[in-house]
HTML snippet that shows the backbone in 3Dmol.js (N, CA, C, O; Angstrom):
<script src="https://3Dmol.org/build/3Dmol-min.js"></script>
<div id="view" style="width:600px;height:400px;position:relative"></div>
<script>
const pdb = `
ATOM      1  N   MET A   1      27.251 -14.076  17.947  1.00  0.00           N
ATOM      2  CA  MET A   1      28.169 -14.677  18.888  1.00  0.00           C
ATOM      3  C   MET A   1      27.529 -14.764  20.279  1.00  0.00           C
ATOM      4  O   MET A   1      27.694 -15.758  20.986  1.00  0.00           O
ATOM      5  N   LYS A   2      26.799 -13.713  20.658  1.00  0.00           N
ATOM      6  CA  LYS A   2      26.137 -13.755  21.963  1.00  0.00           C
ATOM      7  C   LYS A   2      25.081 -14.843  22.008  1.00  0.00           C
ATOM      8  O   LYS A   2      24.887 -15.496  23.033  1.00  0.00           O
ATOM      9  N   LEU A   3      24.394 -15.032  20.874  1.00  0.00           N
ATOM     10  CA  LEU A   3      23.364 -16.071  20.810  1.00  0.00           C
ATOM     11  C   LEU A   3      23.982 -17.439  21.016  1.00  0.00           C
ATOM     12  O   LEU A   3      23.425 -18.267  21.736  1.00  0.00           O
ATOM     13  N   LEU A   4      25.119 -17.686  20.399  1.00  0.00           N
ATOM     14  CA  LEU A   4      25.806 -18.960  20.549  1.00  0.00           C
ATOM     15  C   LEU A   4      26.242 -19.163  22.001  1.00  0.00           C
ATOM     16  O   LEU A   4      26.127 -20.267  22.534  1.00  0.00           O
ATOM     17  N   ALA A   5      26.737 -18.116  22.635  1.00  0.00           N
ATOM     18  CA  ALA A   5      27.149 -18.213  24.037  1.00  0.00           C
ATOM     19  C   ALA A   5      25.947 -18.496  24.942  1.00  0.00           C
ATOM     20  O   ALA A   5      26.052 -19.271  25.893  1.00  0.00           O
ATOM     21  N   CYS A   6      24.812 -17.871  24.648  1.00  0.00           N
ATOM     22  CA  CYS A   6      23.609 -18.116  25.448  1.00  0.00           C
ATOM     23  C   CYS A   6      23.113 -19.545  25.278  1.00  0.00           C
ATOM     24  O   CYS A   6      22.690 -20.180  26.244  1.00  0.00           O
ATOM     25  N   ILE A   7      23.164 -20.050  24.047  1.00  0.00           N
ATOM     26  CA  ILE A   7      22.741 -21.429  23.798  1.00  0.00           C
ATOM     27  C   ILE A   7      23.670 -22.402  24.526  1.00  0.00           C
ATOM     28  O   ILE A   7      23.207 -23.363  25.140  1.00  0.00           O
ATOM     29  N   ALA A   8      24.963 -22.153  24.457  1.00  0.00           N
ATOM     30  CA  ALA A   8      25.932 -23.021  25.131  1.00  0.00           C
ATOM     31  C   ALA A   8      25.719 -22.988  26.643  1.00  0.00           C
ATOM     32  O   ALA A   8      25.777 -24.027  27.300  1.00  0.00           O
ATOM     33  N   ALA A   9      25.474 -21.803  27.196  1.00  0.00           N
ATOM     34  CA  ALA A   9      25.240 -21.687  28.635  1.00  0.00           C
ATOM     35  C   ALA A   9      23.957 -22.417  29.032  1.00  0.00           C
ATOM     36  O   ALA A   9      23.915 -23.077  30.070  1.00  0.00           O
ATOM     37  N   ALA A  10      22.916 -22.301  28.216  1.00  0.00           N
ATOM     38  CA  ALA A  10      21.654 -22.982  28.507  1.00  0.00           C
ATOM     39  C   ALA A  10      21.833 -24.488  28.474  1.00  0.00           C
ATOM     40  O   ALA A  10      21.302 -25.194  29.330  1.00  0.00           O
ATOM     41  N   VAL A  11      22.580 -24.990  27.488  1.00  0.00           N
ATOM     42  CA  VAL A  11      22.828 -26.433  27.405  1.00  0.00           C
ATOM     43  C   VAL A  11      23.632 -26.897  28.614  1.00  0.00           C
ATOM     44  O   VAL A  11      23.311 -27.926  29.208  1.00  0.00           O
ATOM     45  N   LEU A  12      24.654 -26.166  28.980  1.00  0.00           N
ATOM     46  CA  LEU A  12      25.483 -26.527  30.131  1.00  0.00           C
ATOM     47  C   LEU A  12      24.676 -26.526  31.424  1.00  0.00           C
ATOM     48  O   LEU A  12      24.790 -27.453  32.225  1.00  0.00           O
ATOM     49  N   ILE A  13      23.872 -25.506  31.633  1.00  0.00           N
ATOM     50  CA  ILE A  13      23.038 -25.439  32.839  1.00  0.00           C
ATOM     51  C   ILE A  13      22.008 -26.565  32.830  1.00  0.00           C
ATOM     52  O   ILE A  13      21.720 -27.151  33.873  1.00  0.00           O
ATOM     53  N   GLY A  14      21.452 -26.869  31.659  1.00  0.00           N
ATOM     54  CA  GLY A  14      20.499 -27.972  31.562  1.00  0.00           C
ATOM     55  C   GLY A  14      21.118 -29.307  31.905  1.00  0.00           C
ATOM     56  O   GLY A  14      20.511 -30.118  32.603  1.00  0.00           O
ATOM     57  N   ILE A  15      22.318 -29.538  31.421  1.00  0.00           N
ATOM     58  CA  ILE A  15      23.010 -30.800  31.740  1.00  0.00           C
ATOM     59  C   ILE A  15      23.334 -30.855  33.229  1.00  0.00           C
ATOM     60  O   ILE A  15      23.148 -31.889  33.870  1.00  0.00           O
ATOM     61  N   LEU A  16      23.816 -29.745  33.776  1.00  0.00           N
ATOM     62  CA  LEU A  16      24.133 -29.725  35.211  1.00  0.00           C
ATOM     63  C   LEU A  16      22.878 -29.900  36.057  1.00  0.00           C
ATOM     64  O   LEU A  16      22.917 -30.571  37.088  1.00  0.00           O
ATOM     65  N   ALA A  17      21.775 -29.311  35.636  1.00  0.00           N
ATOM     66  CA  ALA A  17      20.534 -29.411  36.407  1.00  0.00           C
ATOM     67  C   ALA A  17      20.026 -30.847  36.417  1.00  0.00           C
ATOM     68  O   ALA A  17      19.466 -31.303  37.414  1.00  0.00           O
ATOM     69  N   ALA A  18      20.218 -31.559  35.316  1.00  0.00           N
ATOM     70  CA  ALA A  18      19.772 -32.950  35.251  1.00  0.00           C
ATOM     71  C   ALA A  18      20.736 -33.878  35.975  1.00  0.00           C
ATOM     72  O   ALA A  18      20.337 -34.963  36.398  1.00  0.00           O
ATOM     73  N   ALA A  19      21.987 -33.480  36.127  1.00  0.00           N
ATOM     74  CA  ALA A  19      23.013 -34.374  36.653  1.00  0.00           C
ATOM     75  C   ALA A  19      23.085 -34.384  38.176  1.00  0.00           C
ATOM     76  O   ALA A  19      23.154 -35.452  38.784  1.00  0.00           O
ATOM     77  N   ASP A  20      23.071 -33.230  38.788  1.00  0.00           N
ATOM     78  CA  ASP A  20      23.260 -33.205  40.244  1.00  0.00           C
ATOM     79  C   ASP A  20      22.568 -31.999  40.857  1.00  0.00           C
ATOM     80  O   ASP A  20      22.117 -31.113  40.130  1.00  0.00           O
ATOM     81  N   PRO A  21      22.474 -31.947  42.194  1.00  0.00           N
ATOM     82  CA  PRO A  21      21.784 -30.831  42.850  1.00  0.00           C
ATOM     83  C   PRO A  21      22.478 -29.473  42.670  1.00  0.00           C
ATOM     84  O   PRO A  21      21.821 -28.433  42.720  1.00  0.00           O
ATOM     85  N   VAL A  22      23.767 -29.480  42.466  1.00  0.00           N
ATOM     86  CA  VAL A  22      24.478 -28.217  42.266  1.00  0.00           C
ATOM     87  C   VAL A  22      23.996 -27.563  40.978  1.00  0.00           C
ATOM     88  O   VAL A  22      23.845 -26.343  40.910  1.00  0.00           O
ATOM     89  N   GLY A  23      23.762 -28.367  39.975  1.00  0.00           N
ATOM     90  CA  GLY A  23      23.252 -27.839  38.713  1.00  0.00           C
ATOM     91  C   GLY A  23      21.875 -27.240  38.870  1.00  0.00           C
ATOM     92  O   GLY A  23      21.570 -26.209  38.271  1.00  0.00           O
ATOM     93  N   ALA A  24      21.033 -27.881  39.677  1.00  0.00           N
ATOM     94  CA  ALA A  24      19.701 -27.326  39.937  1.00  0.00           C
ATOM     95  C   ALA A  24      19.821 -26.000  40.673  1.00  0.00           C
ATOM     96  O   ALA A  24      19.055 -25.072  40.415  1.00  0.00           O
ATOM     97  N   TYR A  25      20.773 -25.908  41.582  1.00  0.00           N
ATOM     98  CA  TYR A  25      21.010 -24.658  42.306  1.00  0.00           C
ATOM     99  C   TYR A  25      21.447 -23.561  41.334  1.00  0.00           C
ATOM    100  O   TYR A  25      20.949 -22.437  41.403  1.00  0.00           O
ATOM    101  N   VAL A  26      22.356 -23.877  40.447  1.00  0.00           N
ATOM    102  CA  VAL A  26      22.840 -22.903  39.467  1.00  0.00           C
ATOM    103  C   VAL A  26      21.689 -22.475  38.558  1.00  0.00           C
ATOM    104  O   VAL A  26      21.553 -21.290  38.253  1.00  0.00           O
ATOM    105  N   ALA A  27      20.867 -23.419  38.125  1.00  0.00           N
ATOM    106  CA  ALA A  27      19.733 -23.090  37.265  1.00  0.00           C
ATOM    107  C   ALA A  27      18.746 -22.186  38.004  1.00  0.00           C
ATOM    108  O   ALA A  27      18.236 -21.225  37.427  1.00  0.00           O
ATOM    109  N   GLY A  28      18.476 -22.486  39.270  1.00  0.00           N
ATOM    110  CA  GLY A  28      17.558 -21.656  40.063  1.00  0.00           C
ATOM    111  C   GLY A  28      18.081 -20.251  40.251  1.00  0.00           C
ATOM    112  O   GLY A  28      17.331 -19.282  40.138  1.00  0.00           O
ATOM    113  N   VAL A  29      19.349 -20.139  40.533  1.00  0.00           N
ATOM    114  CA  VAL A  29      19.963 -18.824  40.707  1.00  0.00           C
ATOM    115  C   VAL A  29      19.923 -18.048  39.397  1.00  0.00           C
ATOM    116  O   VAL A  29      19.686 -16.840  39.398  1.00  0.00           O
ATOM    117  N   SER A  30      20.151 -18.723  38.295  1.00  0.00           N
ATOM    118  CA  SER A  30      20.095 -18.059  36.991  1.00  0.00           C
ATOM    119  C   SER A  30      18.699 -17.528  36.704  1.00  0.00           C
ATOM    120  O   SER A  30      18.546 -16.400  36.236  1.00  0.00           O
ATOM    121  N   VAL A  31      17.681 -18.335  36.983  1.00  0.00           N
ATOM    122  CA  VAL A  31      16.307 -17.899  36.751  1.00  0.00           C
ATOM    123  C   VAL A  31      15.965 -16.709  37.640  1.00  0.00           C
ATOM    124  O   VAL A  31      15.351 -15.748  37.176  1.00  0.00           O
ATOM    125  N   LEU A  32      16.354 -16.761  38.904  1.00  0.00           N
ATOM    126  CA  LEU A  32      16.093 -15.633  39.808  1.00  0.00           C
ATOM    127  C   LEU A  32      16.823 -14.368  39.349  1.00  0.00           C
ATOM    128  O   LEU A  32      16.275 -13.269  39.429  1.00  0.00           O
ATOM    129  N   ALA A  33      18.036 -14.523  38.877  1.00  0.00           N
ATOM    130  CA  ALA A  33      18.791 -13.363  38.397  1.00  0.00           C
ATOM    131  C   ALA A  33      18.117 -12.756  37.168  1.00  0.00           C
ATOM    132  O   ALA A  33      18.043 -11.535  37.035  1.00  0.00           O
ATOM    133  N   ILE A  34      17.634 -13.601  36.283  1.00  0.00           N
ATOM    134  CA  ILE A  34      16.949 -13.097  35.087  1.00  0.00           C
ATOM    135  C   ILE A  34      15.676 -12.358  35.481  1.00  0.00           C
ATOM    136  O   ILE A  34      15.388 -11.288  34.944  1.00  0.00           O
ATOM    137  N   LEU A  35      14.917 -12.915  36.408  1.00  0.00           N
ATOM    138  CA  LEU A  35      13.693 -12.244  36.864  1.00  0.00           C
ATOM    139  C   LEU A  35      14.005 -10.909  37.530  1.00  0.00           C
ATOM    140  O   LEU A  35      13.293  -9.927  37.318  1.00  0.00           O
ATOM    141  N   PHE A  36      15.062 -10.869  38.332  1.00  0.00           N
ATOM    142  CA  PHE A  36      15.452  -9.632  39.014  1.00  0.00           C
ATOM    143  C   PHE A  36      15.853  -8.561  38.005  1.00  0.00           C
ATOM    144  O   PHE A  36      15.419  -7.414  38.106  1.00  0.00           O
ATOM    145  N   ARG A  37      16.687  -8.937  37.024  1.00  0.00           N
ATOM    146  CA  ARG A  37      17.117  -7.974  36.012  1.00  0.00           C
ATOM    147  C   ARG A  37      15.930  -7.487  35.181  1.00  0.00           C
ATOM    148  O   ARG A  37      15.865  -6.317  34.802  1.00  0.00           O
ATOM    149  N   THR A  38      14.992  -8.397  34.903  1.00  0.00           N
ATOM    150  CA  THR A  38      13.804  -8.004  34.151  1.00  0.00           C
ATOM    151  C   THR A  38      13.012  -6.958  34.912  1.00  0.00           C
ATOM    152  O   THR A  38      12.543  -5.980  34.329  1.00  0.00           O
ATOM    153  N   CYS A  39      12.861  -7.163  36.217  1.00  0.00           N
ATOM    154  CA  CYS A  39      12.139  -6.177  37.035  1.00  0.00           C
ATOM    155  C   CYS A  39      12.858  -4.827  37.019  1.00  0.00           C
ATOM    156  O   CYS A  39      12.211  -3.782  36.950  1.00  0.00           O
ATOM    157  N   LEU A  40      14.170  -4.844  37.080  1.00  0.00           N
ATOM    158  CA  LEU A  40      14.921  -3.585  37.034  1.00  0.00           C
ATOM    159  C   LEU A  40      14.754  -2.885  35.691  1.00  0.00           C
ATOM    160  O   LEU A  40      14.606  -1.664  35.639  1.00  0.00           O
ATOM    161  N   TYR A  41      14.776  -3.658  34.599  1.00  0.00           N
ATOM    162  CA  TYR A  41      14.597  -3.063  33.274  1.00  0.00           C
ATOM    163  C   TYR A  41      13.193  -2.484  33.119  1.00  0.00           C
ATOM    164  O   TYR A  41      13.021  -1.418  32.528  1.00  0.00           O
ATOM    165  N   ILE A  42      12.198  -3.180  33.646  1.00  0.00           N
ATOM    166  CA  ILE A  42      10.830  -2.680  33.563  1.00  0.00           C
ATOM    167  C   ILE A  42      10.689  -1.386  34.359  1.00  0.00           C
ATOM    168  O   ILE A  42      10.014  -0.457  33.916  1.00  0.00           O
ATOM    169  N   ARG A  43      11.324  -1.320  35.535  1.00  0.00           N
ATOM    170  CA  ARG A  43      11.274  -0.095  36.335  1.00  0.00           C
ATOM    171  C   ARG A  43      11.949   1.065  35.611  1.00  0.00           C
ATOM    172  O   ARG A  43      11.423   2.179  35.601  1.00  0.00           O
ATOM    173  N   ASP A  44      13.111   0.813  35.003  1.00  0.00           N
ATOM    174  CA  ASP A  44      13.802   1.862  34.254  1.00  0.00           C
ATOM    175  C   ASP A  44      12.967   2.326  33.065  1.00  0.00           C
ATOM    176  O   ASP A  44      12.885   3.521  32.783  1.00  0.00           O
ATOM    177  N   LEU A  45      12.356   1.383  32.378  1.00  0.00           N
ATOM    178  CA  LEU A  45      11.504   1.730  31.245  1.00  0.00           C
ATOM    179  C   LEU A  45      10.299   2.551  31.699  1.00  0.00           C
ATOM    180  O   LEU A  45       9.905   3.507  31.031  1.00  0.00           O
ATOM    181  N   HIS A  46       9.727   2.181  32.814  1.00  0.00           N
ATOM    182  CA  HIS A  46       8.589   2.924  33.365  1.00  0.00           C
ATOM    183  C   HIS A  46       8.999   4.354  33.710  1.00  0.00           C
ATOM    184  O   HIS A  46       8.271   5.304  33.421  1.00  0.00           O
ATOM    185  N   ASN A  47      10.162   4.497  34.327  1.00  0.00           N
ATOM    186  CA  ASN A  47      10.638   5.838  34.688  1.00  0.00           C
ATOM    187  C   ASN A  47      10.892   6.698  33.459  1.00  0.00           C
ATOM    188  O   ASN A  47      10.727   7.917  33.522  1.00  0.00           O
ATOM    189  N   GLU A  48      11.290   6.095  32.343  1.00  0.00           N
ATOM    190  CA  GLU A  48      11.543   6.857  31.122  1.00  0.00           C
ATOM    191  C   GLU A  48      10.248   7.235  30.415  1.00  0.00           C
ATOM    192  O   GLU A  48      10.136   8.338  29.880  1.00  0.00           O
ATOM    193  N   LEU A  49       9.275   6.337  30.407  1.00  0.00           N
ATOM    194  CA  LEU A  49       8.076   6.554  29.611  1.00  0.00           C
ATOM    195  C   LEU A  49       6.979   7.320  30.328  1.00  0.00           C
ATOM    196  O   LEU A  49       6.259   8.104  29.709  1.00  0.00           O
ATOM    197  N   VAL A  50       6.847   7.100  31.626  1.00  0.00           N
ATOM    198  CA  VAL A  50       5.764   7.739  32.368  1.00  0.00           C
ATOM    199  C   VAL A  50       6.314   8.998  33.025  1.00  0.00           C
ATOM    200  O   VAL A  50       7.196   8.909  33.879  1.00  0.00           O
ATOM    201  N   PRO A  51       5.812  10.163  32.644  1.00  0.00           N
ATOM    202  CA  PRO A  51       6.336  11.398  33.241  1.00  0.00           C
ATOM    203  C   PRO A  51       5.930  11.510  34.705  1.00  0.00           C
ATOM    204  O   PRO A  51       4.835  11.117  35.109  1.00  0.00           O
ATOM    205  N   LYS A  52       6.833  12.046  35.461  1.00  0.00           N
ATOM    206  CA  LYS A  52       6.523  12.263  36.873  1.00  0.00           C
ATOM    207  C   LYS A  52       5.604  13.463  36.989  1.00  0.00           C
ATOM    208  O   LYS A  52       5.770  14.473  36.305  1.00  0.00           O
ATOM    209  N   ARG A  53       4.635  13.324  37.868  1.00  0.00           N
ATOM    210  CA  ARG A  53       3.722  14.455  38.074  1.00  0.00           C
ATOM    211  C   ARG A  53       4.462  15.565  38.773  1.00  0.00           C
ATOM    212  O   ARG A  53       5.178  15.349  39.751  1.00  0.00           O
ATOM    213  N   ARG A  54       4.275  16.736  38.259  1.00  0.00           N
ATOM    214  CA  ARG A  54       4.871  17.884  38.944  1.00  0.00           C
ATOM    215  C   ARG A  54       4.027  18.192  40.146  1.00  0.00           C
ATOM    216  O   ARG A  54       2.801  18.279  40.073  1.00  0.00           O
ATOM    217  N   ARG A  55       4.694  18.350  41.231  1.00  0.00           N
ATOM    218  CA  ARG A  55       3.975  18.617  42.469  1.00  0.00           C
ATOM    219  C   ARG A  55       3.557  20.079  42.475  1.00  0.00           C
ATOM    220  O   ARG A  55       4.382  20.982  42.610  1.00  0.00           O
ATOM    221  N   GLU A  56       2.293  20.282  42.329  1.00  0.00           N
ATOM    222  CA  GLU A  56       1.794  21.644  42.341  1.00  0.00           C
ATOM    223  C   GLU A  56       1.687  22.114  43.787  1.00  0.00           C
ATOM    224  O   GLU A  56       1.416  21.333  44.699  1.00  0.00           O
ATOM    225  N   THR A  57       1.906  23.393  43.964  1.00  0.00           N
ATOM    226  CA  THR A  57       1.795  23.949  45.302  1.00  0.00           C
ATOM    227  C   THR A  57       0.356  23.814  45.761  1.00  0.00           C
ATOM    228  O   THR A  57      -0.571  24.222  45.061  1.00  0.00           O
ATOM    229  N   ASP A  58       0.179  23.253  46.908  1.00  0.00           N
ATOM    230  CA  ASP A  58      -1.192  23.075  47.374  1.00  0.00           C
ATOM    231  C   ASP A  58      -1.801  24.414  47.785  1.00  0.00           C
ATOM    232  O   ASP A  58      -1.095  25.410  47.942  1.00  0.00           O
ATOM    233  N   LYS A  59      -3.093  24.420  47.952  1.00  0.00           N
ATOM    234  CA  LYS A  59      -3.821  25.667  48.194  1.00  0.00           C
ATOM    235  C   LYS A  59      -3.426  26.314  49.516  1.00  0.00           C
ATOM    236  O   LYS A  59      -3.368  27.540  49.618  1.00  0.00           O
ATOM    237  N   VAL A  60      -3.160  25.511  50.504  1.00  0.00           N
ATOM    238  CA  VAL A  60      -2.791  26.061  51.815  1.00  0.00           C
ATOM    239  C   VAL A  60      -1.451  26.780  51.727  1.00  0.00           C
ATOM    240  O   VAL A  60      -1.296  27.879  52.259  1.00  0.00           O
ATOM    241  N   GLN A  61      -0.474  26.151  51.048  1.00  0.00           N
ATOM    242  CA  GLN A  61       0.840  26.776  50.918  1.00  0.00           C
ATOM    243  C   GLN A  61       0.740  28.063  50.104  1.00  0.00           C
ATOM    244  O   GLN A  61       1.386  29.058  50.431  1.00  0.00           O
ATOM    245  N   ALA A  62      -0.073  28.047  49.038  1.00  0.00           N
ATOM    246  CA  ALA A  62      -0.241  29.249  48.219  1.00  0.00           C
ATOM    247  C   ALA A  62      -0.881  30.374  49.030  1.00  0.00           C
ATOM    248  O   ALA A  62      -0.467  31.528  48.921  1.00  0.00           O
ATOM    249  N   ALA A  63      -1.885  30.046  49.841  1.00  0.00           N
ATOM    250  CA  ALA A  63      -2.541  31.062  50.667  1.00  0.00           C
ATOM    251  C   ALA A  63      -1.568  31.606  51.710  1.00  0.00           C
ATOM    252  O   ALA A  63      -1.564  32.806  51.984  1.00  0.00           O
ATOM    253  N   TYR A  64      -0.755  30.747  52.286  1.00  0.00           N
ATOM    254  CA  TYR A  64       0.215  31.184  53.293  1.00  0.00           C
ATOM    255  C   TYR A  64       1.250  32.116  52.657  1.00  0.00           C
ATOM    256  O   TYR A  64       1.605  33.139  53.242  1.00  0.00           O
ATOM    257  N   ASP A  65       1.734  31.766  51.459  1.00  0.00           N
ATOM    258  CA  ASP A  65       2.706  32.618  50.772  1.00  0.00           C
ATOM    259  C   ASP A  65       2.099  33.982  50.435  1.00  0.00           C
ATOM    260  O   ASP A  65       2.756  35.011  50.589  1.00  0.00           O
ATOM    261  N   ARG A  66       0.860  33.987  49.981  1.00  0.00           N
ATOM    262  CA  ARG A  66       0.168  35.247  49.687  1.00  0.00           C
ATOM    263  C   ARG A  66       0.019  36.095  50.948  1.00  0.00           C
ATOM    264  O   ARG A  66       0.195  37.313  50.914  1.00  0.00           O
ATOM    265  N   TYR A  67      -0.308  35.434  52.062  1.00  0.00           N
ATOM    266  CA  TYR A  67      -0.446  36.142  53.344  1.00  0.00           C
ATOM    267  C   TYR A  67       0.873  36.795  53.739  1.00  0.00           C
ATOM    268  O   TYR A  67       0.893  37.945  54.177  1.00  0.00           O
ATOM    269  N   LEU A  68       1.968  36.066  53.588  1.00  0.00           N
ATOM    270  CA  LEU A  68       3.273  36.629  53.948  1.00  0.00           C
ATOM    271  C   LEU A  68       3.622  37.823  53.061  1.00  0.00           C
ATOM    272  O   LEU A  68       4.164  38.816  53.545  1.00  0.00           O
ATOM    273  N   GLN A  69       3.316  37.733  51.766  1.00  0.00           N
ATOM    274  CA  GLN A  69       3.598  38.847  50.869  1.00  0.00           C
ATOM    275  C   GLN A  69       2.760  40.069  51.238  1.00  0.00           C
ATOM    276  O   GLN A  69       3.269  41.189  51.270  1.00  0.00           O
ATOM    277  N   GLU A  70       1.483  39.851  51.515  1.00  0.00           N
ATOM    278  CA  GLU A  70       0.623  40.975  51.905  1.00  0.00           C
ATOM    279  C   GLU A  70       1.082  41.581  53.224  1.00  0.00           C
ATOM    280  O   GLU A  70       1.023  42.795  53.415  1.00  0.00           O
ATOM    281  N   ARG A  71       1.529  40.741  54.112  1.00  0.00           N
ATOM    282  CA  ARG A  71       1.999  41.231  55.410  1.00  0.00           C
ATOM    283  C   ARG A  71       3.254  42.078  55.238  1.00  0.00           C
ATOM    284  O   ARG A  71       3.391  43.130  55.863  1.00  0.00           O
ATOM    285  N   GLU A  72       4.167  41.620  54.392  1.00  0.00           N
ATOM    286  CA  GLU A  72       5.387  42.392  54.125  1.00  0.00           C
ATOM    287  C   GLU A  72       5.050  43.731  53.474  1.00  0.00           C
ATOM    288  O   GLU A  72       5.651  44.751  53.811  1.00  0.00           O
ATOM    289  N   GLN A  73       4.103  43.736  52.554  1.00  0.00           N
ATOM    290  CA  GLN A  73       3.705  44.978  51.906  1.00  0.00           C
ATOM    291  C   GLN A  73       3.043  45.908  52.902  1.00  0.00           C
ATOM    292  O   GLN A  73       3.245  47.121  52.846  1.00  0.00           O
ATOM    293  N   GLY A  74       2.250  45.352  53.821  1.00  0.00           N
ATOM    294  CA  GLY A  74       1.597  46.164  54.846  1.00  0.00           C
ATOM    295  C   GLY A  74       2.611  46.763  55.803  1.00  0.00           C
ATOM    296  O   GLY A  74       2.441  47.899  56.247  1.00  0.00           O
ATOM    297  N   ASP A  75       3.671  46.019  56.133  1.00  0.00           N
ATOM    298  CA  ASP A  75       4.706  46.525  57.017  1.00  0.00           C
ATOM    299  C   ASP A  75       5.497  47.649  56.338  1.00  0.00           C
ATOM    300  O   ASP A  75       5.899  48.614  56.987  1.00  0.00           O
ATOM    301  N   GLN A  76       5.710  47.516  55.051  1.00  0.00           N
ATOM    302  CA  GLN A  76       6.467  48.541  54.327  1.00  0.00           C
ATOM    303  C   GLN A  76       5.677  49.824  54.181  1.00  0.00           C
ATOM    304  O   GLN A  76       6.261  50.908  54.182  1.00  0.00           O
ATOM    305  N   GLU A  77       4.357  49.727  54.055  1.00  0.00           N
ATOM    306  CA  GLU A  77       3.518  50.904  53.901  1.00  0.00           C
ATOM    307  C   GLU A  77       3.367  51.645  55.223  1.00  0.00           C
ATOM    308  O   GLU A  77       3.240  52.869  55.244  1.00  0.00           O
ATOM    309  N   ALA A  78       3.383  50.901  56.327  1.00  0.00           N
ATOM    310  CA  ALA A  78       3.148  51.537  57.619  1.00  0.00           C
ATOM    311  C   ALA A  78       4.334  52.247  58.164  1.00  0.00           C
ATOM    312  O   ALA A  78       4.264  52.824  59.249  1.00  0.00           O
TER     313      ALA A  78
END
`;
const viewer = $3Dmol.createViewer("view");
viewer.addModel(pdb, "pdb");
viewer.setStyle({}, {cartoon: {color: "spectrum"}});
viewer.zoomTo();
viewer.render();
</script>
């Protein structure tokens, strides 16, 4: 049923596009909408398939955290 509706819509847009400028406008908007939705679907698919890199703690942050822990231990011992 969806296929029949798509075929009917394509025929209607084709007739309108050949008949007057409004039809060409509708056809252009339809093509742009299809391209936009395709880009959104590709982005969603990319987000599902490609894992996000886990942000590892950089060396500077790790060294700073170690320094704070050692400092706290030194304060407790003194």
